[in-house]
Structure formats: structure tokens, C-alpha cells
MIBAFI-194031 format. One record per residue (C-alpha): residue number from 1; x, y, z. Coordinates in steps of 0.05 Angstrom, whole numbers, plus 5000, padded with zeros to 4 digits. Layout:
<doros>
n;xx;yy;zz
NUM;X;Y;Z
...
</doros>
This chain:
<doros>
n;xx;yy;zz
1;4230;6875;2758
2;4224;6880;2833
3;4170;6844;2870
4;4132;6886;2921
5;4134;6834;2976
6;4159;6864;3040
7;4156;6935;3012
8;4113;6988;3045
9;4051;7013;3012
10;4039;7075;2969
11;3988;7096;3021
12;4042;7099;3074
13;4084;7147;3033
14;4023;7190;3017
15;4006;7189;3091
16;4075;7213;3108
17;4070;7270;3058
18;4006;7290;3094
19;4039;7288;3162
20;4021;7217;3185
21;4086;7180;3200
22;4087;7106;3182
23;4123;7051;3220
24;4182;7056;3173
25;4221;7108;3134
26;4211;7107;3058
27;4264;7119;3005
28;4240;7164;2949
29;4249;7233;2919
30;4211;7292;2890
31;4266;7308;2841
32;4298;7277;2779
33;4313;7204;2794
34;4341;7174;2730
35;4405;7133;2725
36;4448;7107;2669
37;4432;7034;2688
38;4358;7052;2686
39;4363;7085;2618
40;4403;7026;2591
41;4351;6977;2616
42;4297;7014;2577
43;4340;7024;2515
44;4334;7100;2522
45;4380;7158;2507
46;4373;7212;2560
47;4370;7266;2507
48;4307;7237;2476
49;4264;7230;2539
50;4250;7304;2547
51;4209;7312;2483
52;4167;7248;2484
53;4118;7236;2541
54;4119;7160;2535
55;4195;7158;2537
56;4195;7208;2594
57;4148;7163;2633
58;4188;7101;2619
59;4252;7134;2642
60;4219;7162;2705
61;4196;7093;2725
62;4263;7058;2717
63;4289;7072;2788
64;4224;7043;2816
65;4225;6983;2771
66;4300;6967;2779
67;4314;6987;2850
68;4248;6993;2887
69;4253;7069;2893
70;4185;7091;2919
71;4171;7148;2871
72;4167;7165;2797
73;4178;7239;2783
74;4174;7285;2722
75;4199;7328;2689
76;4270;7303;2678
77;4304;7370;2665
78;4307;7440;2693
79;4285;7477;2631
80;4210;7466;2625
81;4186;7532;2653
82;4241;7571;2619
83;4222;7541;2551
84;4150;7562;2563
85;4177;7633;2570
86;4212;7626;2502
87;4282;7603;2521
88;4316;7555;2473
89;4338;7488;2502
90;4397;7445;2483
91;4375;7375;2500
92;4446;7346;2494
93;4418;7291;2450
94;4487;7277;2419
95;4524;7272;2485
96;4559;7205;2493
97;4534;7199;2565
98;4472;7228;2597
99;4476;7304;2606
100;4421;7349;2633
101;4391;7397;2582
102;4411;7470;2587
103;4386;7537;2564
104;4424;7562;2503
105;4423;7636;2522
106;4385;7680;2571
107;4324;7718;2550
108;4349;7783;2581
109;4415;7809;2608
110;4388;7847;2667
111;4326;7841;2711
112;4302;7909;2688
113;4303;7886;2616
114;4261;7823;2626
115;4193;7823;2593
116;4152;7760;2597
117;4117;7742;2531
118;4077;7686;2563
119;4004;7691;2544
120;3942;7649;2559
121;3937;7580;2588
122;4006;7554;2606
123;3986;7482;2592
124;3984;7496;2517
125;4060;7505;2516
126;4092;7443;2486
127;4140;7423;2542
128;4089;7435;2597
129;4038;7394;2558
130;4088;7337;2550
131;4098;7334;2626
132;4023;7335;2636
133;4016;7275;2589
134;4072;7239;2626
135;4037;7250;2692
136;3972;7221;2666
137;4009;7160;2640
138;4046;7151;2707
139;3981;7155;2745
140;3952;7100;2702
141;4012;7056;2721
142;3998;7062;2796
143;3978;6994;2824
144;4003;6953;2765
145;4013;6879;2785
146;4081;6860;2812
147;4105;6932;2815
148;4136;6963;2877
149;4085;7014;2900
150;4104;7086;2883
151;4079;7157;2889
152;4076;7203;2829
153;4115;7267;2838
154;4123;7330;2798
155;4170;7387;2811
156;4180;7459;2791
157;4238;7506;2799
158;4237;7559;2851
159;4229;7630;2826
160;4302;7648;2833
161;4325;7583;2801
162;4280;7600;2742
163;4306;7671;2740
164;4376;7641;2733
165;4351;7605;2671
166;4322;7667;2636
167;4369;7722;2660
168;4444;7728;2655
169;4465;7695;2719
170;4527;7739;2725
171;4483;7801;2729
172;4427;7771;2770
173;4469;7764;2833
174;4492;7836;2828
175;4421;7860;2813
176;4396;7827;2877
177;4438;7878;2915
178;4437;7935;2866
179;4366;7933;2839
180;4324;7890;2886
181;4259;7921;2864
182;4272;7902;2791
183;4291;7831;2812
184;4229;7828;2855
185;4184;7845;2796
186;4215;7789;2755
187;4207;7741;2813
188;4134;7760;2820
189;4122;7746;2746
190;4158;7679;2751
191;4120;7660;2814
192;4054;7671;2778
193;4078;7624;2723
194;4102;7571;2772
195;4034;7571;2807
196;4000;7557;2741
197;4049;7501;2722
198;4048;7467;2790
199;3972;7471;2794
200;3966;7439;2726
201;4014;7383;2747
202;3971;7367;2808
203;3908;7367;2765
204;3941;7318;2717
205;3956;7268;2771
206;4017;7288;2812
207;4009;7263;2884
208;4054;7318;2909
209;4094;7378;2885
210;4167;7394;2900
211;4192;7465;2893
212;4266;7460;2878
213;4297;7526;2897
214;4370;7512;2884
215;4395;7581;2864
216;4353;7618;2915
217;4375;7577;2974
218;4396;7617;3035
219;4458;7575;3034
220;4478;7612;2970
221;4447;7681;2974
222;4452;7688;3050
223;4395;7691;3100
224;4385;7768;3096
225;4374;7767;3020
226;4332;7705;3026
227;4287;7736;3079
228;4273;7801;3041
229;4273;7779;2968
230;4258;7704;2964
231;4218;7684;3025
232;4157;7726;3006
233;4153;7695;2937
234;4162;7624;2963
235;4108;7636;3015
236;4060;7660;2961
237;4077;7602;2915
238;4068;7550;2968
239;4004;7581;2995
240;3974;7578;2925
241;3985;7503;2918
242;3947;7445;2948
243;3984;7400;2997
244;4028;7360;2999
245;4084;7408;2981
246;4158;7396;2991
247;4210;7452;2990
248;4278;7428;2967
249;4338;7473;2979
250;4412;7463;2966
251;4475;7485;3002
252;4491;7498;3075
253;4424;7518;3104
254;4442;7507;3177
255;4433;7580;3195
256;4367;7587;3159
257;4323;7528;3177
258;4273;7571;3214
259;4268;7616;3153
260;4255;7556;3109
261;4202;7531;3157
262;4167;7599;3150
263;4157;7586;3075
264;4098;7541;3091
265;4118;7475;3058
266;4092;7410;3086
267;4163;7381;3085
268;4234;7406;3076
269;4287;7369;3035
270;4360;7388;3048
271;4426;7368;3017
272;4489;7338;3044
273;4517;7404;3069
274;4460;7407;3120
275;4471;7384;3192
276;4409;7341;3199
277;4412;7334;3275
278;4416;7409;3282
279;4359;7419;3233
280;4316;7370;3270
281;4330;7407;3335
282;4311;7474;3303
283;4249;7448;3268
284;4223;7406;3325
285;4195;7336;3326
286;4132;7349;3285
287;4164;7379;3222
288;4177;7333;3163
289;4251;7331;3143
290;4276;7294;3082
291;4348;7283;3060
292;4406;7284;3051
293;4446;7231;3014
294;4501;7263;2971
295;4482;7245;2899
296;4553;7253;2872
297;4603;7242;2928
298;4566;7183;2959
299;4516;7154;2910
300;4556;7163;2846
301;4628;7161;2870
302;4623;7121;2935
303;4616;7047;2947
304;4559;7007;2976
305;4588;7012;3046
306;4590;7088;3044
307;4519;7091;3017
308;4494;7047;3074
309;4532;7088;3125
310;4502;7152;3098
311;4432;7123;3102
312;4442;7102;3174
313;4471;7169;3192
314;4412;7206;3162
315;4362;7161;3197
316;4398;7168;3263
317;4397;7244;3254
318;4321;7243;3248
319;4300;7247;3176
320;4229;7223;3160
321;4249;7197;3091
322;4314;7181;3055
323;4321;7228;2996
324;4381;7242;2952
325;4404;7313;2969
326;4389;7336;2898
327;4374;7305;2830
328;4406;7237;2821
329;4471;7242;2781
330;4458;7192;2723
331;4525;7154;2729
332;4505;7126;2797
333;4520;7051;2798
334;4462;7003;2803
335;4495;6970;2864
336;4493;7036;2901
337;4420;7048;2885
338;4404;6978;2910
339;4443;6993;2974
340;4406;7059;2984
341;4338;7026;2981
342;4358;6963;3018
343;4392;6998;3076
344;4333;7045;3085
345;4286;6986;3087
346;4329;6946;3136
347;4350;7003;3183
348;4290;7049;3182
349;4246;7008;3228
350;4300;7012;3281
351;4303;7088;3274
352;4228;7101;3279
</doros>
């Protein structure tokens, strides 16, 4: 277990999330941050952590306990909101190595055919309730002796990413162009659900919320579609939530940073396809920008030297915190995780 000596405080990270920059750059995430070495250290199978709040919590804490990562985040899969809507989940419990759960089949083929059967308080749905329990347990762990300080994060999908879970993804892309009104109605329904889930997560103890809009990124759908169909829903979702709120987007978002800023998040997290220096120039000095270490090419498949170089590059380009560009890919070697945290700690004070 790491000792917290020399490590910044939880209050510094919370301050950053609220717009007060500390004298260093932290290394944390608002997304899934579980590794094979971490799971092995806790004697856990990845397939079992999604249906047991204690095991979920234990898994979420492993990157903090082993590597000094400054966050513990739940849930640990993409399917929580979709399962609340009635989608069946394959938890990949029998997979020989960790695999992320997946939806077995969509709830509807086309946007026009989608009919939400969600009724009543969303917190009564089993998977949402499990995440709420895990958040309460995590919050109780904050400040434990000899622990590296950490913030408690929770994340939700963006409305389009959720739509890709419950609709046939092959038709959804076509429907965005062919039947935008029908897609918009689905996104409005899903946005309402996401507001409920994220609000419940905050009430249960999450220090901050990340909206992970992978599928609805302007890097994938293009800025025009994003502006007309997705931006209004993200603005409404973010406006309904209490700060701090992070918007995480994937893909090449270089042409759309101003659009992303208009969503109203307190910070933006971008992936390795983003030109950080350009984004900093577009956003200005005051905006919070997190990123953008490649979770597969660098963290999982690279060596320690490439991880350290990526950290230095991101800090030089002006990020306010080192984040993996997306969810951690579980096979990441322990040595690379140590290098990620250590290089951030060593180099960040020079970059402030």
C-alpha cells in the first residue's frame, strides 16, 4: 500500500475541480480506472465486480492503493443506465481475461420504435442501487490512515452513447440524418434518465460527475450534427447537475473545442487524438482541460519511457490534470501505471 507522504491532498483536487488551480497537476480520472494487476492484488475477477457493491468498491480503489492514482470511480462498466431501461447485460464473467460487459441486444431497432418502460424512482433499479451503495462505501473510505488521498468520482454515459446501447447502432447513425426528430425524442428521454442517475450519484457521495459522451463526440458525428442534435441535450444535462461536472469526449475534437465549451461543463477531458496545445489556445487560460494519455497505445502497449514522455508532453501543452484519454484498458502493466503517477508528480510542479 502506498504511503501518502509527499502526495498532494484531496482538497487540492477538489479545489481544481471547482476552478482553483493547485501548485501541482494531479493524476486521476473520472472514468473506469481498473487494471489487471489491481484486480489480481484484490483476488477479484472483473466479471464479478459489477453485481456486488463491496467488490465494485474494492476494485475501484485498487489503482489508488497500488499506484497512488488520486481518484476512485464507479461504475465499472458502460451498461448501468441501459440495464435500468431493461437491456440485458452480458458481464463476461467467464472471460479468461478482464472484458467490459456488453448489452446482449438492443431494445429497439429504430429510434421511432423506442419506448422507454422506465417508471418511478430510478434508484430502485438494481444496478443503479449497487452503484449508489458503492459510492457510500467509497466515501466512508476517504481519509483512511496511510491511504493516498483520493476523490470519489461517478460517471454516466452521454445521451448518444446510451442511445447506442439501447438502439441498433447501425440504424442510429442513419436515423440522425434521416429522422433527426425521432432521434431527438429518444435523446430527450435518455437525458431525463441521466439527470436522475447522476443526481442520485452525487447525493450518495460522489465528489464530481463525469459525462462520458463517446459515441456523440463531434469527432465522430461531425460538428454540424453535434451542434444541432447533441449540444442542446448535453447543455440541459449539465445545467441540471451540481458542479463539479466534467465532460469527457473521444476522437479528434480539434475543430469542435468551442462547441464543447458551450456545453457548460466545469472541465473538458479529451483523448489522444486531440491537439492539446491547440485546444488550450481555443479555450483560453481559464478553462480546465484534462487529458490525454492514450490508454491502449501508450499505457497498455508502451513502455515506461513512452508513458513518461506522454505525461511531459501533455503537461507542456497545458493540461490541468493528467487523465487517461478514456477508460483504462485493464491489461496496462503495473510499471506503466507507476510511471504515469510518478512522472506527473515529478514534472507537474515545473509545468505549473
